[in-house]
All heavy atoms as a GROMACS GRO file, in nm:
protein
  491
    1MET      N    1 -11.184   9.635  17.959
    1MET     CA    2 -11.115   9.756  17.972
    1MET      C    3 -10.968   9.740  17.998
    1MET      O    4 -10.931   9.668  18.077
    1MET     CB    5 -11.185   9.850  18.075
    1MET     CG    6 -11.122   9.976  18.089
    1MET     SD    7 -11.192  10.080  18.213
    1MET     CE    8 -11.322  10.149  18.119
    2THR      N    9 -10.882   9.826  17.925
    2THR     CA   10 -10.747   9.820  17.960
    2THR      C   11 -10.710   9.930  18.070
    2THR      O   12 -10.776  10.032  18.061
    2THR     CB   13 -10.662   9.830  17.835
    2THR    OG1   14 -10.685   9.956  17.783
    2THR    CG2   15 -10.694   9.717  17.730
    3TYR      N   16 -10.612   9.903  18.149
    3TYR     CA   17 -10.581   9.996  18.244
    3TYR      C   18 -10.477  10.105  18.201
    3TYR      O   19 -10.442  10.197  18.273
    3TYR     CB   20 -10.536   9.933  18.377
    3TYR     CG   21 -10.406   9.850  18.357
    3TYR    CD1   22 -10.288   9.910  18.376
    3TYR    CD2   23 -10.417   9.717  18.320
    3TYR    CE1   24 -10.167   9.826  18.371
    3TYR    CE2   25 -10.300   9.636  18.312
    3TYR     CZ   26 -10.177   9.689  18.336
    3TYR     OH   27 -10.071   9.622  18.318
    4ASP      N   28 -10.437  10.097  18.072
    4ASP     CA   29 -10.330  10.183  18.027
    4ASP      C   30 -10.389  10.324  18.000
    4ASP      O   31 -10.308  10.425  17.989
    4ASP     CB   32 -10.262  10.133  17.902
    4ASP     CG   33 -10.356  10.111  17.781
    4ASP    OD1   34 -10.473  10.098  17.817
    4ASP    OD2   35 -10.308  10.093  17.670
    5ARG      N   36 -10.521  10.343  18.000
    5ARG     CA   37 -10.587  10.469  17.975
    5ARG      C   38 -10.652  10.530  18.098
    5ARG      O   39 -10.709  10.635  18.102
    5ARG     CB   40 -10.685  10.454  17.866
    5ARG     CG   41 -10.624  10.426  17.733
    5ARG     CD   42 -10.727  10.428  17.624
    5ARG     NE   43 -10.667  10.384  17.504
    5ARG     CZ   44 -10.678  10.453  17.383
    5ARG    NH1   45 -10.725  10.571  17.388
    5ARG    NH2   46 -10.614  10.416  17.284
    6LEU      N   47 -10.658  10.453  18.204
    6LEU     CA   48 -10.714  10.490  18.327
    6LEU      C   49 -10.626  10.587  18.405
    6LEU      O   50 -10.504  10.567  18.402
    6LEU     CB   51 -10.750  10.380  18.420
    6LEU     CG   52 -10.855  10.272  18.370
    6LEU    CD1   53 -10.865  10.159  18.466
    6LEU    CD2   54 -10.996  10.341  18.348
    7VAL      N   55 -10.687  10.689  18.474
    7VAL     CA   56 -10.620  10.785  18.547
    7VAL      C   57 -10.659  10.772  18.697
    7VAL      O   58 -10.781  10.759  18.719
    7VAL     CB   59 -10.641  10.933  18.499
    7VAL    CG1   60 -10.578  11.035  18.592
    7VAL    CG2   61 -10.595  10.952  18.351
    8CYS      N   62 -10.563  10.766  18.779
    8CYS     CA   63 -10.583  10.747  18.928
    8CYS      C   64 -10.651  10.869  18.980
    8CYS      O   65 -10.602  10.983  18.959
    8CYS     CB   66 -10.459  10.708  18.997
    8CYS     SG   67 -10.472  10.687  19.175
    9ALA      N   68 -10.756  10.853  19.068
    9ALA     CA   69 -10.822  10.969  19.140
    9ALA      C   70 -10.734  11.016  19.248
    9ALA      O   71 -10.753  11.132  19.299
    9ALA     CB   72 -10.960  10.928  19.179
   10ASN      N   73 -10.647  10.927  19.297
   10ASN     CA   74 -10.562  10.961  19.418
   10ASN      C   75 -10.446  11.058  19.383
   10ASN      O   76 -10.433  11.151  19.435
   10ASN     CB   77 -10.523  10.834  19.486
   10ASN     CG   78 -10.450  10.863  19.609
   10ASN    OD1   79 -10.510  10.944  19.693
   10ASN    ND2   80 -10.345  10.803  19.638
   11CYS      N   81 -10.378  11.016  19.263
   11CYS     CA   82 -10.251  11.083  19.230
   11CYS      C   83 -10.258  11.152  19.096
   11CYS      O   84 -10.164  11.225  19.062
   11CYS     CB   85 -10.130  11.000  19.246
   11CYS     SG   86 -10.118  10.873  19.128
   12ALA      N   87 -10.364  11.133  19.023
   12ALA     CA   88 -10.389  11.195  18.882
   12ALA      C   89 -10.281  11.155  18.786
   12ALA      O   90 -10.249  11.215  18.688
   12ALA     CB   91 -10.391  11.347  18.890
   13ALA      N   92 -10.227  11.029  18.814
   13ALA     CA   93 -10.117  10.972  18.711
   13ALA      C   94 -10.183  10.850  18.652
   13ALA      O   95 -10.283  10.801  18.708
   13ALA     CB   96 -10.009  10.935  18.788
   14PRO      N   97 -10.133  10.807  18.536
   14PRO     CA   98 -10.188  10.688  18.474
   14PRO      C   99 -10.179  10.564  18.568
   14PRO      O  100 -10.069  10.550  18.626
   14PRO     CB  101 -10.098  10.670  18.346
   14PRO     CG  102 -10.049  10.811  18.325
   14PRO     CD  103 -10.029  10.875  18.457
   15VAL      N  104 -10.282  10.493  18.572
   15VAL     CA  105 -10.280  10.374  18.658
   15VAL      C  106 -10.170  10.270  18.622
   15VAL      O  107 -10.107  10.208  18.721
   15VAL     CB  108 -10.413  10.301  18.657
   15VAL    CG1  109 -10.413  10.174  18.731
   15VAL    CG2  110 -10.512  10.394  18.724
   16ASN      N  111 -10.134  10.256  18.503
   16ASN     CA  112 -10.038  10.158  18.456
   16ASN      C  113  -9.894  10.196  18.507
   16ASN      O  114  -9.801  10.106  18.506
   16ASN     CB  115 -10.042  10.138  18.304
   16ASN     CG  116  -9.989  10.264  18.226
   16ASN    OD1  117  -9.991  10.363  18.287
   16ASN    ND2  118  -9.971  10.250  18.101
   17GLU      N  119  -9.870  10.328  18.550
   17GLU     CA  120  -9.739  10.355  18.606
   17GLU      C  121  -9.728  10.305  18.749
   17GLU      O  122  -9.612  10.287  18.803
   17GLU     CB  123  -9.712  10.506  18.592
   17GLU     CG  124  -9.699  10.550  18.449
   17GLU     CD  125  -9.673  10.695  18.433
   17GLU    OE1  126  -9.674  10.765  18.542
   17GLU    OE2  127  -9.681  10.754  18.327
   18GLY      N  128  -9.839  10.294  18.823
   18GLY     CA  129  -9.825  10.250  18.960
   18GLY      C  130  -9.769  10.345  19.064
   18GLY      O  131  -9.675  10.294  19.134
   19ARG      N  132  -9.781  10.464  19.049
   19ARG     CA  133  -9.708  10.559  19.140
   19ARG      C  134  -9.755  10.566  19.282
   19ARG      O  135  -9.668  10.576  19.372
   19ARG     CB  136  -9.731  10.713  19.075
   19ARG     CG  137  -9.667  10.728  18.943
   19ARG     CD  138  -9.678  10.883  18.897
   19ARG     NE  139  -9.612  10.898  18.772
   19ARG     CZ  140  -9.621  11.002  18.707
   19ARG    NH1  141  -9.665  11.110  18.761
   19ARG    NH2  142  -9.569  11.026  18.586
   20CYS      N  143  -9.869  10.537  19.300
   20CYS     CA  144  -9.912  10.535  19.453
   20CYS      C  145  -9.972  10.400  19.483
   20CYS      O  146 -10.002  10.307  19.388
   20CYS     CB  147 -10.018  10.640  19.470
   20CYS     SG  148 -10.178  10.610  19.399
   21PRO      N  149  -9.998  10.365  19.610
   21PRO     CA  150 -10.057  10.238  19.648
   21PRO      C  151 -10.194  10.216  19.590
   21PRO      O  152 -10.224  10.106  19.552
   21PRO     CB  153 -10.076  10.246  19.802
   21PRO     CG  154  -9.977  10.354  19.844
   21PRO     CD  155  -9.966  10.455  19.730
   22VAL      N  156 -10.275  10.324  19.553
   22VAL     CA  157 -10.401  10.308  19.496
   22VAL      C  158 -10.390  10.251  19.361
   22VAL      O  159 -10.458  10.165  19.307
   22VAL     CB  160 -10.488  10.426  19.507
   22VAL    CG1  161 -10.619  10.426  19.429
   22VAL    CG2  162 -10.507  10.471  19.646
   23CYS      N  163 -10.299  10.310  19.280
   23CYS     CA  164 -10.267  10.282  19.139
   23CYS      C  165 -10.217  10.128  19.140
   23CYS      O  166 -10.274  10.056  19.059
   23CYS     CB  167 -10.148  10.361  19.080
   23CYS     SG  168 -10.195  10.522  19.052
   24ARG      N  169 -10.129  10.090  19.219
   24ARG     CA  170 -10.071   9.958  19.220
   24ARG      C  171 -10.196   9.855  19.255
   24ARG      O  172 -10.194   9.758  19.198
   24ARG     CB  173  -9.958   9.940  19.320
   24ARG     CG  174  -9.838  10.016  19.269
   24ARG     CD  175  -9.712   9.991  19.368
   24ARG     NE  176  -9.726  10.053  19.497
   24ARG     CZ  177  -9.683  10.184  19.515
   24ARG    NH1  178  -9.632  10.254  19.417
   24ARG    NH2  179  -9.686  10.234  19.634
   25ALA      N  180 -10.278   9.887  19.345
   25ALA     CA  181 -10.383   9.802  19.387
   25ALA      C  182 -10.476   9.784  19.271
   25ALA      O  183 -10.526   9.674  19.233
   25ALA     CB  184 -10.454   9.843  19.507
   26SER      N  185 -10.515   9.898  19.208
   26SER     CA  186 -10.596   9.893  19.088
   26SER      C  187 -10.548   9.808  18.969
   26SER      O  188 -10.618   9.739  18.904
   26SER     CB  189 -10.635  10.033  19.043
   26SER     OG  190 -10.713  10.095  19.145
   27ARG      N  191 -10.417   9.832  18.944
   27ARG     CA  192 -10.354   9.769  18.837
   27ARG      C  193 -10.352   9.616  18.858
   27ARG      O  194 -10.368   9.540  18.773
   27ARG     CB  195 -10.207   9.819  18.825
   27ARG     CG  196 -10.130   9.756  18.709
   27ARG     CD  197  -9.995   9.811  18.701
   27ARG     NE  198  -9.917   9.810  18.824
   27ARG     CZ  199  -9.789   9.853  18.847
   27ARG    NH1  200  -9.738   9.920  18.733
   27ARG    NH2  201  -9.727   9.833  18.944
   28GLN      N  202 -10.329   9.571  18.985
   28GLN     CA  203 -10.318   9.439  19.018
   28GLN      C  204 -10.453   9.374  18.997
   28GLN      O  205 -10.481   9.270  18.952
   28GLN     CB  206 -10.266   9.410  19.155
   28GLN     CG  207 -10.249   9.265  19.199
   28GLN     CD  208 -10.196   9.250  19.344
   28GLN    OE1  209 -10.188   9.350  19.404
   28GLN    NE2  210 -10.163   9.130  19.375
   29ARG      N  211 -10.559   9.438  19.045
   29ARG     CA  212 -10.697   9.394  19.049
   29ARG      C  213 -10.739   9.371  18.895
   29ARG      O  214 -10.796   9.275  18.858
   29ARG     CB  215 -10.791   9.488  19.116
   29ARG     CG  216 -10.933   9.426  19.131
   29ARG     CD  217 -11.033   9.516  19.190
   29ARG     NE  218 -11.070   9.610  19.091
   29ARG     CZ  219 -11.052   9.749  19.093
   29ARG    NH1  220 -10.992   9.801  19.197
   29ARG    NH2  221 -11.096   9.823  19.002
   30LEU      N  222 -10.710   9.471  18.812
   30LEU     CA  223 -10.743   9.467  18.666
   30LEU      C  224 -10.669   9.348  18.596
   30LEU      O  225 -10.731   9.294  18.514
   30LEU     CB  226 -10.722   9.594  18.608
   30LEU     CG  227 -10.812   9.717  18.638
   30LEU    CD1  228 -10.765   9.846  18.587
   30LEU    CD2  229 -10.943   9.678  18.579
   31GLN      N  230 -10.544   9.330  18.642
   31GLN     CA  231 -10.462   9.219  18.580
   31GLN      C  232 -10.519   9.085  18.610
   31GLN      O  233 -10.526   8.993  18.531
   31GLN     CB  234 -10.318   9.237  18.612
   31GLN     CG  235 -10.242   9.339  18.552
   31GLN     CD  236 -10.105   9.357  18.593
   31GLN    OE1  237 -10.069   9.310  18.702
   31GLN    NE2  238 -10.017   9.424  18.526
   32GLN      N  239 -10.569   9.071  18.744
   32GLN     CA  240 -10.631   8.947  18.778
   32GLN      C  241 -10.771   8.922  18.712
   32GLN      O  242 -10.792   8.809  18.675
   32GLN     CB  243 -10.652   8.945  18.932
   32GLN     CG  244 -10.514   8.935  18.996
   32GLN     CD  245 -10.536   8.952  19.156
   32GLN    OE1  246 -10.649   8.985  19.198
   32GLN    NE2  247 -10.431   8.924  19.236
   33GLN      N  248 -10.840   9.019  18.685
   33GLN     CA  249 -10.970   9.011  18.624
   33GLN      C  250 -10.961   8.987  18.477
   33GLN      O  251 -11.052   8.937  18.410
   33GLN     CB  252 -11.052   9.138  18.649
   33GLN     CG  253 -11.108   9.159  18.796
   33GLN     CD  254 -11.183   9.286  18.812
   33GLN    OE1  255 -11.187   9.370  18.726
   33GLN    NE2  256 -11.241   9.303  18.921
   34SER      N  257 -10.853   9.023  18.411
   34SER     CA  258 -10.843   9.008  18.278
   34SER      C  259 -10.804   8.873  18.218
   34SER      O  260 -10.781   8.856  18.107
   34SER     CB  261 -10.749   9.118  18.225
   34SER     OG  262 -10.613   9.072  18.260
   35GLY      N  263 -10.803   8.780  18.306
   35GLY     CA  264 -10.766   8.637  18.268
   35GLY      C  265 -10.861   8.591  18.158
   35GLY      O  266 -10.817   8.575  18.036
   36LEU      N  267 -10.979   8.570  18.187
   36LEU     CA  268 -11.077   8.509  18.093
   36LEU      C  269 -11.127   8.615  17.993
   36LEU      O  270 -11.141   8.590  17.883
   36LEU     CB  271 -11.193   8.455  18.168
   36LEU     CG  272 -11.312   8.383  18.083
   36LEU    CD1  273 -11.250   8.271  17.997
   36LEU    CD2  274 -11.420   8.330  18.162
   37ILE      N  275 -11.150   8.736  18.051
   37ILE     CA  276 -11.198   8.848  17.961
   37ILE      C  277 -11.098   8.876  17.853
   37ILE      O  278 -11.136   8.900  17.744
   37ILE     CB  279 -11.236   8.969  18.047
   37ILE    CG1  280 -11.351   8.929  18.144
   37ILE    CG2  281 -11.269   9.086  17.958
   37ILE    CD1  282 -11.374   9.038  18.243
   38GLY      N  283 -10.970   8.869  17.896
   38GLY     CA  284 -10.868   8.912  17.791
   38GLY      C  285 -10.855   8.795  17.681
   38GLY      O  286 -10.827   8.831  17.568
   39LEU      N  287 -10.902   8.683  17.714
   39LEU     CA  288 -10.904   8.573  17.610
   39LEU      C  289 -11.003   8.623  17.490
   39LEU      O  290 -10.965   8.613  17.387
   39LEU     CB  291 -10.944   8.443  17.670
   39LEU     CG  292 -10.967   8.330  17.578
   39LEU    CD1  293 -10.833   8.286  17.508
   39LEU    CD2  294 -11.029   8.213  17.645
   40PHE      N  295 -11.115   8.658  17.535
   40PHE     CA  296 -11.217   8.704  17.434
   40PHE      C  297 -11.191   8.841  17.379
   40PHE      O  298 -11.228   8.867  17.263
   40PHE     CB  299 -11.360   8.695  17.493
   40PHE     CG  300 -11.406   8.559  17.515
   40PHE    CD1  301 -11.421   8.508  17.650
   40PHE    CD2  302 -11.433   8.477  17.412
   40PHE    CE1  303 -11.465   8.372  17.669
   40PHE    CE2  304 -11.470   8.338  17.441
   40PHE     CZ  305 -11.489   8.294  17.563
   41ALA      N  306 -11.119   8.927  17.452
   41ALA     CA  307 -11.077   9.053  17.402
   41ALA      C  308 -10.987   9.046  17.279
   41ALA      O  309 -10.982   9.134  17.202
   41ALA     CB  310 -11.040   9.148  17.509
   42GLN      N  311 -10.905   8.948  17.278
   42GLN     CA  312 -10.799   8.934  17.188
   42GLN      C  313 -10.856   8.867  17.054
   42GLN      O  314 -10.786   8.862  16.953
   42GLN     CB  315 -10.676   8.855  17.238
   42GLN     CG  316 -10.614   8.919  17.339
   42GLN     CD  317 -10.507   8.839  17.412
   42GLN    OE1  318 -10.490   8.722  17.368
   42GLN    NE2  319 -10.437   8.891  17.502
   43VAL      N  320 -10.980   8.806  17.054
   43VAL     CA  321 -11.037   8.744  16.934
   43VAL      C  322 -11.096   8.850  16.840
   43VAL      O  323 -11.162   8.938  16.878
   43VAL     CB  324 -11.137   8.631  16.975
   43VAL    CG1  325 -11.202   8.575  16.857
   43VAL    CG2  326 -11.073   8.534  17.067
   44ASN      N  327 -11.073   8.832  16.716
   44ASN     CA  328 -11.129   8.920  16.616
   44ASN      C  329 -11.276   8.904  16.604
   44ASN      O  330 -11.323   8.786  16.609
   44ASN     CB  331 -11.056   8.878  16.478
   44ASN     CG  332 -11.092   8.968  16.366
   44ASN    OD1  333 -11.173   9.066  16.389
   44ASN    ND2  334 -11.042   8.946  16.253
   45PRO      N  335 -11.353   9.016  16.596
   45PRO     CA  336 -11.491   8.995  16.590
   45PRO      C  337 -11.542   8.918  16.475
   45PRO      O  338 -11.642   8.841  16.481
   45PRO     CB  339 -11.545   9.143  16.586
   45PRO     CG  340 -11.441   9.226  16.644
   45PRO     CD  341 -11.320   9.141  16.617
   46ALA      N  342 -11.478   8.924  16.359
   46ALA     CA  343 -11.504   8.848  16.241
   46ALA      C  344 -11.489   8.691  16.268
   46ALA      O  345 -11.566   8.609  16.228
   46ALA     CB  346 -11.421   8.884  16.127
   47ALA      N  347 -11.386   8.662  16.352
   47ALA     CA  348 -11.368   8.510  16.396
   47ALA      C  349 -11.481   8.472  16.480
   47ALA      O  350 -11.530   8.356  16.468
   47ALA     CB  351 -11.238   8.511  16.459
   48LEU      N  352 -11.526   8.551  16.583
   48LEU     CA  353 -11.641   8.524  16.652
   48LEU      C  354 -11.774   8.489  16.571
   48LEU      O  355 -11.850   8.397  16.606
   48LEU     CB  356 -11.668   8.626  16.763
   48LEU     CG  357 -11.564   8.636  16.876
   48LEU    CD1  358 -11.591   8.755  16.971
   48LEU    CD2  359 -11.559   8.501  16.951
   49ILE      N  360 -11.791   8.587  16.474
   49ILE     CA  361 -11.916   8.560  16.395
   49ILE      C  362 -11.898   8.448  16.311
   49ILE      O  363 -11.992   8.353  16.293
   49ILE     CB  364 -11.922   8.688  16.303
   49ILE    CG1  365 -11.963   8.805  16.393
   49ILE    CG2  366 -12.038   8.660  16.193
   49ILE    CD1  367 -11.965   8.943  16.310
   50ALA      N  368 -11.788   8.416  16.259
   50ALA     CA  369 -11.762   8.288  16.180
   50ALA      C  370 -11.787   8.167  16.268
   50ALA      O  371 -11.845   8.066  16.220
   50ALA     CB  372 -11.616   8.281  16.120
   51LEU      N  373 -11.737   8.162  16.396
   51LEU     CA  374 -11.760   8.058  16.489
   51LEU      C  375 -11.911   8.036  16.515
   51LEU      O  376 -11.954   7.926  16.520
   51LEU     CB  377 -11.686   8.085  16.616
   51LEU     CG  378 -11.701   7.981  16.731
   51LEU    CD1  379 -11.645   7.845  16.690
   51LEU    CD2  380 -11.636   8.031  16.862
   52LEU      N  381 -11.977   8.148  16.535
   52LEU     CA  382 -12.124   8.149  16.552
   52LEU      C  383 -12.198   8.079  16.436
   52LEU      O  384 -12.283   7.993  16.453
   52LEU     CB  385 -12.189   8.280  16.580
   52LEU     CG  386 -12.327   8.289  16.612
   52LEU    CD1  387 -12.372   8.210  16.730
   52LEU    CD2  388 -12.372   8.437  16.619
   53VAL      N  389 -12.164   8.115  16.310
   53VAL     CA  390 -12.217   8.066  16.195
   53VAL      C  391 -12.193   7.924  16.186
   53VAL      O  392 -12.267   7.829  16.152
   53VAL     CB  393 -12.169   8.146  16.070
   53VAL    CG1  394 -12.214   8.075  15.938
   53VAL    CG2  395 -12.219   8.290  16.065
   54ALA      N  396 -12.070   7.880  16.221
   54ALA     CA  397 -12.029   7.739  16.210
   54ALA      C  398 -12.118   7.658  16.301
   54ALA      O  399 -12.154   7.545  16.278
   54ALA     CB  400 -11.878   7.725  16.234
   55LEU      N  401 -12.126   7.708  16.428
   55LEU     CA  402 -12.216   7.634  16.535
   55LEU      C  403 -12.347   7.618  16.486
   55LEU      O  404 -12.413   7.516  16.509
   55LEU     CB  405 -12.206   7.709  16.662
   55LEU     CG  406 -12.061   7.696  16.739
   55LEU    CD1  407 -12.062   7.784  16.869
   55LEU    CD2  408 -12.030   7.552  16.774
   56VAL      N  409 -12.413   7.726  16.424
   56VAL     CA  410 -12.543   7.719  16.371
   56VAL      C  411 -12.553   7.611  16.262
   56VAL      O  412 -12.648   7.530  16.256
   56VAL     CB  413 -12.593   7.858  16.328
   56VAL    CG1  414 -12.725   7.838  16.256
   56VAL    CG2  415 -12.613   7.944  16.442
   57ALA      N  416 -12.451   7.608  16.167
   57ALA     CA  417 -12.459   7.513  16.061
   57ALA      C  418 -12.449   7.367  16.121
   57ALA      O  419 -12.519   7.279  16.074
   57ALA     CB  420 -12.350   7.542  15.972
   58VAL      N  421 -12.357   7.354  16.212
   58VAL     CA  422 -12.352   7.217  16.276
   58VAL      C  423 -12.484   7.178  16.344
   58VAL      O  424 -12.525   7.068  16.338
   58VAL     CB  425 -12.230   7.213  16.374
   58VAL    CG1  426 -12.230   7.090  16.462
   58VAL    CG2  427 -12.105   7.223  16.305
   59GLY      N  428 -12.544   7.272  16.414
   59GLY     CA  429 -12.678   7.248  16.479
   59GLY      C  430 -12.783   7.211  16.375
   59GLY      O  431 -12.855   7.114  16.398
   60LEU      N  432 -12.783   7.269  16.260
   60LEU     CA  433 -12.887   7.245  16.158
   60LEU      C  434 -12.857   7.103  16.095
   60LEU      O  435 -12.947   7.026  16.073
   60LEU     CB  436 -12.888   7.347  16.054
   60LEU     CG  437 -12.942   7.487  16.088
   60LEU    CD1  438 -12.912   7.588  15.975
   60LEU    CD2  439 -13.091   7.472  16.121
   61LEU      N  440 -12.726   7.075  16.079
   61LEU     CA  441 -12.693   6.936  16.026
   61LEU      C  442 -12.725   6.835  16.125
   61LEU      O  443 -12.776   6.736  16.087
   61LEU     CB  444 -12.545   6.934  15.981
   61LEU     CG  445 -12.504   7.013  15.860
   61LEU    CD1  446 -12.354   7.009  15.846
   61LEU    CD2  447 -12.574   6.955  15.729
   62TRP      N  448 -12.698   6.863  16.245
   62TRP     CA  449 -12.732   6.762  16.351
   62TRP      C  450 -12.885   6.740  16.357
   62TRP      O  451 -12.928   6.620  16.377
   62TRP     CB  452 -12.678   6.811  16.489
   62TRP     CG  453 -12.691   6.706  16.592
   62TRP    CD1  454 -12.792   6.702  16.683
   62TRP    CD2  455 -12.608   6.595  16.625
   62TRP    NE1  456 -12.767   6.597  16.765
   62TRP    CE2  457 -12.652   6.537  16.726
   62TRP    CE3  458 -12.489   6.557  16.562
   62TRP    CZ2  459 -12.592   6.425  16.784
   62TRP    CZ3  460 -12.419   6.448  16.624
   62TRP    CH2  461 -12.481   6.384  16.732
   63ASP      N  462 -12.959   6.841  16.338
   63ASP     CA  463 -13.106   6.831  16.348
   63ASP      C  464 -13.153   6.742  16.222
   63ASP      O  465 -13.248   6.672  16.238
   63ASP     CB  466 -13.167   6.964  16.343
   63ASP     CG  467 -13.319   6.965  16.367
   63ASP    OD1  468 -13.363   6.879  16.459
   63ASP    OD2  469 -13.392   7.036  16.294
   64ARG      N  470 -13.098   6.760  16.111
   64ARG     CA  471 -13.142   6.678  15.992
   64ARG      C  472 -13.108   6.527  16.007
   64ARG      O  473 -13.174   6.444  15.949
   64ARG     CB  474 -13.077   6.732  15.866
   64ARG     CG  475 -13.145   6.860  15.828
   64ARG     CD  476 -13.093   6.915  15.689
   64ARG     NE  477 -13.150   7.034  15.656
   64ARG     CZ  478 -13.197   7.062  15.539
   64ARG    NH1  479 -13.159   6.972  15.437
   64ARG    NH2  480 -13.242   7.174  15.503
   65VAL      N  481 -12.983   6.498  16.069
   65VAL     CA  482 -12.939   6.371  16.074
   65VAL      C  483 -13.020   6.291  16.186
   65VAL      O  484 -13.049   6.178  16.164
   65VAL     CB  485 -12.794   6.370  16.113
   65VAL    CG1  486 -12.740   6.229  16.146
   65VAL    CG2  487 -12.703   6.433  16.002
   66GLY      N  488 -13.040   6.362  16.298
   66GLY     CA  489 -13.115   6.292  16.406
   66GLY      C  490 -13.251   6.297  16.390
   66GLY      O  491 -13.346   6.261  16.349
   0.00000   0.00000   0.00000
């Protein structure tokens, strides 16, 4: 989830503006959590499906060889 659409319950302003201490704390927490999650959020779903198909193909080939 991106924080650019979240609205603060404390000041009713967008969280990404960081108007109050609650907004700033929430924004910082979301930025810290988005490290690994952000990596997968930026990948195209078609690329993930292609990777999955490739891994299955490699697994089938490995099974036939071994």
